[in-house]
C-alpha positions as CSV (number, residue, x, y, z in Angstrom):
1,M,-65.7,50.8,-33.3
2,S,-63.6,50.4,-36.4
3,S,-61.8,47.3,-37.4
4,S,-58.4,49.0,-37.0
5,Q,-59.1,49.8,-33.4
6,G,-60.1,46.2,-32.7
7,T,-57.0,45.0,-34.3
8,N,-54.8,47.3,-32.2
9,E,-56.5,46.2,-29.0
10,T,-56.0,42.6,-29.9
11,S,-52.3,43.2,-30.6
12,D,-51.8,45.0,-27.3
13,A,-53.4,42.2,-25.4
14,A,-51.2,39.6,-27.1
15,R,-48.1,41.6,-26.2
16,R,-49.2,41.8,-22.6
17,R,-49.7,38.1,-22.5
18,R,-46.3,37.5,-24.0
19,R,-44.7,39.8,-21.4
20,R,-46.4,38.0,-18.6
21,S,-45.4,34.7,-20.0
22,N,-41.7,35.8,-20.4
23,T,-41.7,37.2,-16.9
24,L,-43.1,33.9,-15.5
25,L,-40.4,32.0,-17.4
26,L,-37.7,34.3,-16.1
27,V,-39.0,33.8,-12.5
28,L,-39.1,30.1,-13.0
29,A,-35.5,30.1,-14.4
30,V,-34.2,32.2,-11.5
31,G,-36.0,29.9,-9.1
32,F,-34.5,26.8,-10.6
33,L,-31.1,28.4,-10.5
34,I,-31.4,29.3,-6.8
35,F,-32.7,25.8,-6.1
36,G,-29.9,24.2,-8.0
37,A,-27.3,26.3,-6.2
38,A,-28.9,25.5,-2.8
39,V,-28.8,21.7,-3.6
40,G,-25.2,21.9,-4.8
41,A,-24.2,23.8,-1.6
42,L,-26.0,21.3,0.6
43,Y,-24.4,18.4,-1.3
44,Y,-21.0,19.9,-0.8
45,E,-21.6,20.6,2.9
46,L,-22.8,17.1,3.5
47,Q,-19.7,15.5,2.0
48,P,-17.5,14.0,4.6
49,V,-14.3,15.9,5.5
50,T,-11.2,13.8,4.9
51,L,-8.4,14.3,7.4
52,R,-4.9,13.1,6.6
53,I,-3.3,11.3,9.7
54,A,0.4,10.5,9.8
55,V,1.3,7.3,11.7
56,G,4.0,4.7,11.7
57,P,5.8,2.6,11.3
58,L,3.9,0.0,9.2
59,G,2.8,-2.9,11.4
60,S,3.2,-1.0,14.7
61,D,0.5,-0.9,17.3
62,D,-0.1,2.8,16.5
63,H,-0.5,2.0,12.8
64,N,-2.8,-0.9,13.4
65,V,-5.0,1.2,15.7
66,I,-5.4,4.0,13.1
67,Q,-6.2,1.5,10.3
68,V,-9.0,0.1,12.4
69,T,-10.2,3.6,13.3
70,A,-10.1,4.7,9.7
71,A,-12.2,1.7,8.7
72,A,-14.7,2.4,11.5
73,F,-15.0,6.1,10.4
74,A,-15.5,5.0,6.8
75,S,-18.4,2.7,7.6
76,E,-20.1,4.7,10.4
77,S,-19.4,8.4,10.1
78,R,-21.1,10.6,7.5
79,T,-19.0,13.7,8.3
80,V,-15.4,12.6,8.8
81,R,-13.0,10.3,7.0
82,L,-9.4,9.4,8.0
83,S,-6.7,8.9,5.3
84,P,-3.7,7.3,7.0
85,I,-0.2,8.3,5.8
86,T,2.3,5.6,6.7
87,T,5.6,7.0,8.1
88,D,8.8,5.5,9.5
89,G,7.7,6.5,13.0
90,A,6.3,9.1,15.3
91,V,9.2,11.6,14.6
92,E,8.4,11.7,10.9
93,A,4.7,11.8,11.6
94,L,5.1,14.9,13.7
95,A,7.4,16.4,11.0
96,L,4.7,16.0,8.4
97,L,2.1,17.6,10.7
98,G,4.5,20.6,11.3
99,A,5.0,20.9,7.5
100,G,1.3,21.0,6.8
101,K,1.4,17.7,4.9
102,A,-0.9,16.0,7.5
103,D,-3.9,17.2,9.4
104,L,-3.3,14.9,12.3
105,A,-0.4,12.8,13.6
106,V,0.1,10.1,16.1
107,G,3.1,10.9,18.4
108,R,4.3,10.4,21.9
109,G,4.2,12.9,24.7
110,D,8.0,12.8,25.1
111,L,8.6,13.9,21.5
112,E,8.9,17.5,20.5
113,M,5.6,18.7,19.0
114,P,5.2,21.3,16.3
115,A,4.7,24.8,17.7
116,D,1.1,25.1,16.7
117,A,0.1,21.5,17.4
118,Q,-2.7,20.7,19.9
119,T,-3.5,17.4,21.6
120,V,-6.8,16.1,20.2
121,A,-7.0,12.8,22.1
122,I,-4.8,10.6,24.2
123,V,-5.1,7.2,22.5
124,R,-3.3,5.1,25.1
125,K,-0.5,4.8,27.5
126,N,2.8,3.3,26.5
127,F,4.6,1.2,29.2
128,V,8.3,0.5,29.4
129,V,9.2,-3.1,29.7
130,L,12.7,-4.1,30.4
131,W,13.9,-7.7,30.6
132,S,17.0,-9.8,30.4
133,P,17.4,-13.4,29.1
134,S,18.0,-16.3,31.5
135,V,20.5,-17.9,29.2
136,L,23.9,-16.3,28.4
137,A,25.1,-15.7,24.9
138,S,26.6,-18.7,23.2
139,K,30.2,-19.4,24.2
140,S,31.1,-19.7,20.6
141,S,30.4,-16.0,20.1
142,K,33.5,-13.7,20.2
143,R,32.3,-11.7,23.2
144,K,32.8,-12.8,26.8
145,S,29.9,-14.2,28.8
146,A,28.5,-11.7,31.3
147,A,27.0,-12.1,34.7
148,K,23.2,-12.5,34.7
149,I,21.4,-9.2,34.9
150,K,18.9,-9.2,37.7
151,E,18.2,-5.4,38.1
152,I,18.7,-2.2,36.2
153,A,21.9,-1.4,38.2
154,D,23.4,-4.5,36.5
155,L,23.1,-3.0,33.1
156,A,26.3,-0.9,33.4
157,G,28.8,-2.2,30.8
158,H,26.2,-4.1,28.8
159,R,24.1,-3.6,25.7
160,V,20.3,-3.2,25.5
161,G,18.3,-3.9,22.4
162,I,15.4,-1.6,21.9
163,I,12.4,-2.4,19.8
164,G,11.5,0.6,17.6
165,R,13.8,3.1,16.1
166,T,12.3,6.3,17.6
167,P,15.0,8.3,19.4
168,A,12.5,8.9,22.2
169,S,12.8,5.3,23.4
170,A,16.6,5.6,23.7
171,A,16.2,8.9,25.5
172,L,13.7,7.4,27.9
173,L,16.2,4.5,28.7
174,R,18.8,7.1,29.5
175,V,16.4,8.8,31.9
176,I,15.7,5.5,33.6
177,L,19.3,4.6,33.9
178,S,20.3,8.0,35.4
179,A,17.4,7.8,37.9
180,S,18.5,4.3,38.8
181,G,22.1,5.3,39.6
182,V,23.6,4.0,36.3
183,E,25.8,6.2,34.1
184,A,23.9,6.2,30.8
185,D,27.1,6.4,28.8
186,K,28.1,3.0,30.2
187,V,25.2,1.2,28.6
188,A,25.3,0.6,24.9
189,V,22.1,0.6,22.8
190,T,21.1,-1.0,19.6
191,Q,17.7,-0.2,18.1
192,F,15.7,-2.6,15.9
193,G,12.6,-2.0,13.7
194,T,9.3,-3.5,14.8
195,D,9.8,-6.0,11.9
196,Q,13.1,-7.2,13.2
197,I,12.0,-9.0,16.4
198,E,13.7,-12.3,15.3
199,E,17.0,-10.5,14.6
200,L,16.8,-8.9,18.1
201,A,16.1,-12.2,19.7
202,R,19.1,-13.9,18.0
203,D,21.6,-11.1,18.5
204,P,24.3,-12.5,20.9
205,T,25.6,-9.1,21.7
206,L,22.5,-8.1,23.6
207,D,22.3,-8.6,27.4
208,A,18.9,-7.0,27.9
209,F,15.8,-5.9,25.9
210,M,13.4,-2.9,26.1
211,A,10.0,-2.3,24.5
212,V,7.7,0.7,24.8
213,G,4.0,0.1,24.0
214,P,0.6,-0.6,25.5
215,L,0.1,-3.4,27.8
216,D,-1.7,-5.4,25.2
217,S,1.0,-4.7,22.6
218,K,1.4,-7.7,20.2
219,I,4.9,-6.4,19.4
220,T,6.0,-6.5,23.0
221,S,4.5,-9.9,23.6
222,D,6.0,-11.3,20.4
223,A,9.4,-9.9,21.3
224,I,9.3,-11.4,24.8
225,A,8.3,-14.8,23.3
226,A,11.0,-14.6,20.7
227,T,13.8,-13.9,23.2
228,A,12.5,-16.6,25.4
229,R,12.8,-19.2,22.6
230,A,16.3,-18.0,21.7
231,R,17.7,-17.2,25.1
232,G,15.4,-18.7,27.8
233,G,12.6,-17.2,30.0
234,P,12.7,-13.5,30.7
235,K,13.8,-11.8,33.9
236,F,11.7,-8.6,34.1
237,L,13.5,-5.6,35.5
238,A,11.4,-3.4,37.8
239,I,11.9,0.4,37.4
240,E,12.1,1.1,41.1
241,A,12.8,4.8,40.4
242,S,9.6,5.3,38.4
243,E,8.0,7.6,41.0
244,A,11.2,9.8,41.1
245,I,11.2,9.9,37.3
246,A,7.6,11.0,37.2
247,L,8.3,13.8,39.8
248,K,11.3,15.1,37.8
249,H,9.9,14.6,34.3
250,P,6.1,15.4,34.2
251,R,5.8,13.9,30.7
252,Y,6.3,10.4,32.3
253,E,4.1,8.6,34.9
254,S,4.8,5.9,37.4
255,E,2.7,2.8,36.7
256,E,2.4,-0.8,37.9
257,I,2.4,-3.6,35.4
258,P,0.0,-6.4,36.6
259,P,1.4,-10.0,36.7
260,S,0.9,-12.2,33.6
261,V,-0.1,-9.3,31.5
262,F,1.8,-10.6,28.4
263,N,-0.4,-13.7,28.1
264,A,2.2,-16.4,28.4
265,D,0.8,-19.8,28.9
266,P,1.9,-20.9,31.4
267,A,2.8,-17.5,32.9
268,W,6.5,-16.6,33.0
269,P,7.8,-17.6,36.4
270,D,9.3,-14.2,36.9
271,M,6.0,-12.4,36.2
272,T,4.0,-13.6,39.1
273,R,3.9,-10.2,40.8
274,S,3.4,-6.6,39.8
275,R,6.3,-4.6,38.6
276,R,7.0,-0.9,38.7
277,S,7.3,0.8,35.3
278,A,7.3,4.2,33.7
279,S,4.7,5.2,31.1
280,V,4.3,7.9,28.5
281,T,1.2,8.9,26.6
């Protein structure tokens, strides 16, 4: 065998080795690329989904509940996060949901929902609490003193202060008045923000008060306590027509408020027995 043939065979073997080496490097590169893509996709898939939830107003029971819930999701859930969007109330929260600016919203069952909205969960029941003060407005005020209000029928010709600015609460009061035989147009209404409890308590034009919230609502308890300091112990007004309201308006339910539920110490003298009320989810 000549030296030239040996040289050619050596050159061919070297080329084959280089091709095998290049092929191996290409396979490794493709493998690393696929592995990297898989890791990236897995990392993306394992990232928690952040849901925007509209709720308000600031400081309300709904807002406080969602803040606590969001914190719990942040510390315990690997798949979901909640990002609260503070609104002026349930009406604005539902509007943001309908506009696609929120993924979830906290509303009330007696508010109009967006057409494509679905109920995810019922967080709680909101109870209606109506009460009147035991002390009349100061005689120094320009308005005349009125007779003490002992039941809903006595509200005709008087003014009710409602805690919360949602129009749903005013509409609910009208339903209660009509079912109780009182012309709704004969009862004036003034609504206060949840941060205006002291203003509500000191307003001498008000003859009765109304709150809509859960039984353990701090806002309701604070409002009752504030009006008691300013105008004397509360006279709670039973909604005797609650069952009729529930039959006529399925969005509402007839409920019973147990005595001393608002944690007064000592208990309010007028709250020693259960009272009929209406509730909404």
